[in-house]
N, C-alpha and C positions, 0 to 999 in steps of 0.2 A: 365862690364856692369852685371846686373841681368837678367840670362834666365827666365822667367818662367814658374814655375815649380808645385806649390803646386796648389790644385783645386780649391782655391779662387781664385790665380791670372790669372790662366789660364780661369775661370769664367769671370774675369775683362777685361782679353784682347780677350778674345771673343766679350763683348758688345761692348768693344770702336771699336774695327775692323768693326763689322755690322753696328754701328752708321755711320762710316766713306763713309763705301760700300754705306748705303742707300743713306748717303747724295750725293754721287757723280753719283748715278747710272742715272740718265737722264740724264747729262751731258755726260756721257761716252757712253751711247745707240748713243747720237746724233750725236757723233765725228765722222768721217769719217776714212776710217778705211786704204787706200791704204798709198804708200809711198810718204811724202808729198801732203797731198788731201789736194785738196782747196774745202770747204763748204761755204753756205750762213754764214757769221759773224752775230750773234744777234746785236739786237740793243746797247745792254753796249759794245759792241767791235767798232761797227761804232762812237759811240759819249762816251767815259771813261767819266765814272765819279767816281771812287772808287779812294781814297786815301790813302794812307799809312801812319799811324802815327808814328812818331819819340817816343822813350823813351826806358825803359826797360819792360819786359814782363815775368810772374813769373807764374809757375804751385806748384800746390802742388799733392801729390799722395793718399790724400785723401780728403774728401768733396765733394762737386757735380761734376756732369761733366763736368763745363762751367771751375771750377776752375782747373780740372784735364788735361784737353785739352785746355788751354790758350795756350801754346805756340803752341801745334800741328794744332790749330784751326789760328792761326795767320799765319802759313809757306802754310795751303792748300792755307787760302785765298789770301794769295798774290802768289803764283805757277796759282792758277785759274784766276787771273786779271792781269797776267803777257800778255802783246802785242803779237800777231801772231808775229809781228815782231822785238821783244824783243829777249833777250835772258839770261836762268837760270844757273847760274853755281852753285854747291852745292858739299862741302867738308863735308862731315860727317863720322865720324869713324865709324860708323853703320847705314846701312839705311835697315829697316825693319818693311815695314805696307804699308797696303793694297792701302788705300785710299791715300798714296802719290805715289803710284806705277800709278793709275789710271791716278790721276793731270798730273802731267808728260808727261805720255804717249798721254792722251789727249794734252796738250799743243804741243807737237812735231807736231801729228796730225795736229794740226793748222797752223803750219808754226815757231811756237818758238823753237831756239836751245835751245839746254839741253843738259848740261854736269854735272853728276855726279860721284863722287870719292869716295869709301872708304876702310878702312882696310882690305888687303885680306883674314886676320885671322877670320873675320865676313861673308866669304864666302866661305868655303873649305868642304872637308870631314867629317869633323867634328861639321861643324855648318851648319846646313837646313835653307836654307835664300832665298823659294822661292818667296820674295817682289821682293828683289835686281836681280834675275835670269829672271824674268817677266818682270822687268822694262830693263833690261839689251837687252832683245832679244825685246821688246816692240819699245823702242827706236831704237835701226838698224833697224828694218823695216820701220820706216818712214821715212828713208834718199833715196831720187831718186838714181838714177842708175846712173847719169852725175851730180850728184847735187858736187858743191865746200865743201873741207874737211871742210871749214872755219863755214859753215852753217849747216852741219852734227851733229845729237845727238847722243852720246853714254852714256855708265856707263862703267866704268874702276876701276880696285884695282891697290893700291898701296903694296906692300909688303914691311914692315917695314914704316920707314919715307920717302915720299915720295922726301924729299929734302936733307935729310941727309944721313948719313952711316948706321944707325940701328935705333934702338927705334920702336915707331908706327905711324900711319899715324892718329891723333888724334884730330884733328881741328875740329871746327865743324862754317861753317859759311856759309852763304847762299845769294847770288850774282842777282840782279833782275834789269836789266836795265829799263826797261818800265813797270811800274804798275799803268794801269788805268791813271788817270793823275800825279801821280808819278814820279819820274826819279833817277837813279842809288841809290838803296835799298839795303842796308847791314846790316844783322842781324847777330851777333855774341855771343856766348853765350855759355852754358854748354851743352844744349841741342842737341844730336842727333836725328836725322828724324827716330825715332823708336817710336810703343805701347808703350814700357816699359818705354821710355821717362815720356809720362804721366799716364801709368796704374802702376808704382812700384819708380816713383824720383820726391825728389824737382830739379826744375830748373831754369834758368832767361835766357833769352836772351836779348840784347839792340838792338834795332833797328835805324839804321841813313837812315836819308830820302837826297835827294838834297846834301848832301856833296862830292862835286865829289873828291875832291884831298883823304880822305880816302878811297873813295869806288876806284877810279884807284887803289892806291896804294897794295889794298886789291884782285882784280882784278889780278894786275901784280904777286902776292905771288899765284894765284890759277894758272894761268897759267903757274908758274915753279913747281908746284906740279903736273900737267896735263903731263907733259913730262916725270915724275917718274926718275929724274937723282939727281945726289949727285952734290948741288949747293956750290960752294965756296961762304963761308960769308952769309953761310947760316940768320944766326941771320940778320934780319932788321927791321926798327923802322920808325914810321912815326911819329912824335909828333907835336902836333898843341896845341895851347892854351887849348881846352876846349876838343878835344878829340884826343887822340892818339891811336895809333895800334903797336904794337910788335908781331914778328914770330920768333920760335926757327926752328931748334936745334941751340942750342949755345954749348959752351963745356968754360972747366977751373976747377981748380981746385976748385974755392971758385966760380963757377956761376957765374963768370965776366956775367954782361950785364940783370943779372935779376931786372928788373926794380921794381916788388913788394919789393924786398929785399933792394935795393938803395933805397925806399923811405924809406922805416922802418927805416933806420939808423938815417933818416932827423927827426924825429916825437918829440917834446919836449909835458910832458905829464901835464906842468903848463902853465900857463899865456893866454890860450884861450880865445877869443873876440868875442863876436856873434858867439858863435859856442860852440863845448863839453859842459860837462855836466852842470848841476848847480853850479858848482864848479870852473866853468873852467878849467876841465880836459879833456885833449882829448881821447874823444871816439875812440876806436878800435873793429874792429867785424872782426874776422879771421873766414871765412866759407870756409875751405881750400878739403875737402870732404877728399882728402888721402893726410896725414902728415906723412911722415917717411923718413928714410936712411940718408946721409948727408946734405942732403937739407932739407928734415924736420926737424932737428934737428937744423940748424942753423936758422931755421925761428922760432923753438919754443926758443932757448937761446933770440933772441929778443923779442919775446912777452912775454917771464919772464922778461925779465929788463924793459920793456916798466910798466908791470903790478907792479912790485919794486917800479920804479921811482914814481908812482901815475896815471898811468892810467887809464881808464874804460876799461876794456880789457872783452870781451868774445869770446871764440872759441868752435863755432859749426861744430863738424867733422863727419866723417861716419870710417876711417879707421886710426889709431896711432899707428906708430911703439911704441916699451917696453922702449927702452931709451926715445923717446921723451916724453910719458904719464909722466915716473919719475922724469924727469927735471920740465914739467910743474907742476907737483903736490909738488916739492921740496919743502922746507921748505927757510927760510933764506927769507928776505923781507917781504915781505906782504903774502906770503904763496901760497898756490894755486892758479894758474889760474884758475875763472870759466871755466867749459868746459861743453860743453853738447854733450854723444853719438845719437846723431839723423838718428835712426835706429829704423826699425819697424817688429817686428816677431808676425804678427796676427793671425796666427795658435799654436801656441806653441810648434811647433816641433823644434825649436833650431833652425833655419833657417829666416834668415833677409831675410823680402819682400821687404819691400819698404826703403828706403834710400836717405838720403839729398847730390846731383849729384853737386853743388853748388862749383865754385873755385872763391871765393869773398873775399873781404879784403875793409874795411871802412876804412876813416879817418876821425873824426872830430872833428876840432880843431886847435893845433899847428901845423903847419910843418915848421921847422927853422924859419924864422924872420918871418912869417906871420904868425899871430896870430887866422885869420877867415879862415881857410881851410875846402873843403870841397872835399875830395876826393874818387873815389872808382875803385879797379880794379875787370874784371873781366876773365870770357875766358874759355878755355877747360884745362888748366893747373894744374895739381896737383901737392901738394907741395911736391917731389919727386924726386928720381933721373932719372927715365925714362923718367921724359919730358922734360930734357932739352935734349935729345938726340932724340926727338919724334921732328914729326909738333906739334904746338899749338901755340894758337891767345890767345895772352893778351888784351885788351881795359883797357885803361885808361879813366875815366869822371872824368873831373872836374870841380863841380858845387854842390850848396847846394841840390836842388829839388832832382837829380838822388840821390845824396848821404842820403840822409832820407829816398827814398823808398827804397834802398836797405838795411840801417841799420835797420830800421824798420820790413823788411822782416824775416833779420835774429833773432831779440827779439822777433817777435811772435812766433818763435817756438821752441826759447830758454825758453822763459816762458810758453808755453804750447806745450810742446813734444809729441809727437803720442803715444799713448796708446801701453803697449803690453801686449800680452794674457800670462796667466800665463804657466810657462812649462808644458807641458801634460804627463801623464805618462807612455804612449806607445813611448815616444820621444826618439831617438836614443841618448844614454849618449855621443857618440862618436863625432856626428856629428861636421862637420865645421862651425860655424854658419854664415862663408864669403865663402862660396864654388860658390854661385851665386851673387857674387858680384868684379866690378872691381876694383883689387888691387893698381893698378897705370895707 
């Protein structure tokens, strides 16, 4: 995860944080301050009219505030419209946003049960995280002395994977059972609840509304994470006709159970009908964020094979292993696979400031005998070895509309990459460009 450090990056963060604080200031000032204090509810809460829209949301690291804050604003609005009688359950690798802390504490003060989980490495002696510490203290203060545990609000941490033996607590999912007129809202994808996710990253999330089975499944996994104990048979899958959801950790020499790579084995490059490109070739778009290690090489071999077999393949990445890059750039077949390194050093110091944080694969064309397939995978999992040991979620979305939205977003930035500044004369020649980028 990028830690904001350059003058321009710090300024962008301050502007975003100030905007969020101002936006929520009035509501925060009016909120009750005692444990589970009951205030007069607003007319909006008495007669809710807010509805949550289902589908994908994308944000960009450059552009106007609306484009950059699209996901952050979605999460804040969903939090603010959650019923006082509802529940909010959040698992985010990192929590670092003042506006989100304000909104969650306010909800808890009004009666909403709030639970937030993060990875302990993002709140330790080496990481200054005042937003999370204030959230933790603020949520605890809303609990009544004799209140039952089931309705108490807390923020806590997992050291390593919450459900596994090692790795990280890397899942990014947000559950809301009552939001305005909407019920059982699940939001999952690549975005953490941080200012950096809006200021320095390209991200995506998918919102499910009223899909009770997938919501209940995700909530069951969250409740397991909350206990922070090793879970037997930790790899879990919910399979639906249009929507599926998978949770790691999973183990095995060849990463058995990886739904993304299993699907890649079924792709056929020719013979697409009412799908694919103009020549009937299957379109594959890979935006893995990180692709390296054994798992990355397994994926790279599949992608190179698909390219050589005639698929329309593009890869947009942030971190790529040397051996993976060598393989994808190798000769034979059709030659190198088209790739784009989507990072931005906008001040010329040699250190990447902004980067593509999506973990997405889209397939538009033929899968097995189905010549008209549209499938998208999204979620929190990089294409690297640590993701198999960590808490991760992978979503599968079947359908033309969603797949084309993801495909077009990747194509947009593949064809129009963010501009990079020229290297400054005073830049450190030995700087590590990835020093502030999460490598796995």
